[in-house]
N, C-alpha and C positions, 0 to 999 in steps of 0.2 A: 587700187593697185597695191599689192602686198608690200612692196618696199616702202611706199609712201605711208602705209598704215604703220609700218615699223619705225617711222620717223626719220627716214633717210633724207638727205638733201637732194633737191632737184635743181638741175642747171639745164637750161634750154638754149639751143643754138638755132636762131631763126633761119629759114630757108635761104634768104638773101646772103647770109654770112657763111653758109656751109661750104661754099667753094673756096673761101679764104682762110677759114680756121677749122680745126678739127674738134675742139672741145675735149673735156676730160676723158681719158681712156681710149681716144681715137687717134689714128694717123690719117693724114689727108694725102691722097694721090693726086698727080697732076690733072687727071681727068675728072676730079671732083669726088671720086669714090672715097667713102669713109671706111677705114679698116679698124675694127675693134681689136686693140692690141692683145688682150687676154685670150680671146677666143679665135682670133684670126678671121672672123666673119667679115665679108666685104659687103658694103651697101652702096651700090652705084646710084648716081643721081637719077637715072632712068632705069627701070627694071620691069620687064613684062608689061609694058604700057603704063606703069605707074611712075609718078614723080615723087622723089623723096621730099618730104615737107619739113621735117625737123628731127633733131637728135636730142635726146634727153638722158643725162646721166643721173642715176639714183643715189650716187655717192660721189665724194670729192675726187676719187681716183678713177671713176668711170668703169668700175668692175661690172656692175649691173646697170642696164640701160634700156632705153626704148627708142625705136626709129619709127617715124610715121611716113606712110606713102599714101598718095591719093591719085584718083583718076576720075574722069568724067565719062559716063556711059549714057548716051541718048540725052545729053544735057543734065544728067543727074549725078551728084557727087557720090563717089565710093571712097570710103576712108578705111585704111588698114593701119593698125598700130602693132608693131612687133616688139616684144620685150624679151630680153634674155637675162636670167638671174641664176644664181646658184644658192640653193637651200638644201642642205644635206638631207637625203631621204624623201624629198618631195616627189609625190607621184602625180601624174597628169590629172587623175580624177580629183584628188585632194586640192590641187592647184585651181581647177575650175570651180569646185564647190566653195572654196574659200572666197572667191571673187564674184560669184553670182550676185550677191546682194548689192554690190557696188558697180555693176556693169554700166549703169547710166552715167556714172561720173567720168568714164573714159571719153565721152563725147560731149563735154560741156558746151563747146562752141556751137553744136547743133541744137541745143536746147530741146532734147527729146523728152517726151512725156509718156505716161501710161506704159512704162516698161513692164513686160510680162514674160515669164518663162514659157517656152513652147515645147522644147524637147531637149534631151541630153543623152549622151551615151558614148561608148568607146568609138574611136575614130581610127581607121586604117589608112595609112599613107604609104604610097609606093616607096619601097626601099627601107621601110622601118619595120622593126619587129612588132608582133602583136602586143597590145597593152601599152605601147609607147605614146598613144594619143587619146585624148578625151575632148568632147565638144559639147557645148550648150548653145541653144538658139533662143532668141527672144524676139518679141514683137514690140513695137513702139510707134509713136506718132511725132511728126514734126509739123505742128499746126494741124492741118487736115490731111497731111500726106502720111500714109502708112509706111513704116520703116521696118527693116529687119536688122538684127544684130547677131553676131556670133562671138563666142569666147572659146578659143581652142588652145589646149596646152599639149606640148610634145616634149618628151624627155630625150635628150641627146647625150646621156651619160652624165658628165660633170655639169653640163648646162641644161637648164629648163627653159623652154621657150613658150611664149604665149602670143597669140594673135587675136586682137579684138578687131572686129570689122562692123561697119554700119553702112547701109545703103537703102534707097527707097525700094519698097516692095515691087514697084513697077519694073525695075530692072534686076530683080533678084536672080533669075536664072543666069543672065549674062555676068552679073557681079560675082556670083559664086564660082562660075567657070574661070573667070579671070583671077580670082583670089587663089584658086588651086594652082594656076600657072605661076603666080607670084610666090607661093609657098615652095613649089618645085624649084624655081630659080634660086630662092634664098637658101634652100637646102644644099644646093651646089656650091654656094659661096662660104659655107661654114656651118657650124663651129668646128674648129680643129682640135680643141682641147677637151 
């Protein structure tokens, strides 16, 4: 992840503590929703069938951050990690290309192996102007189980967002459909700046 490569500090709030504390850069609502102060983006505990797993600030003030969500489909884990950063002049394609070599590090807990690029190109999202998104897809293995991963970057003006996702190939169509719903719901919650 680019901010970590730049040597920024990482602070993680475990899922069990998220309802009680907000962490750097966030406000906590009574319902457990985390609100990123700088962008106004809201991250509910439950969203589009996914459960928020953790929040990570890349700096002490919580300006740049990541939020993880997970869901189980047919007994298989689907993990999505959404990061929002601000780097002046960063384009979605550059964002994706700079992170392709380290995509496997986003899912260390899964211990994926054999990560290989499969495809990449511009991504069109409902409600976004052309050229504001770019995506790369990868194949991998978890033991003997084939996996798929994606790395998507979207420009929201001041904010650049990326989502990395991993899921077993056996549930790929369902996972991809649910990830689109997650992205649609997150786009409704922010960013405001």
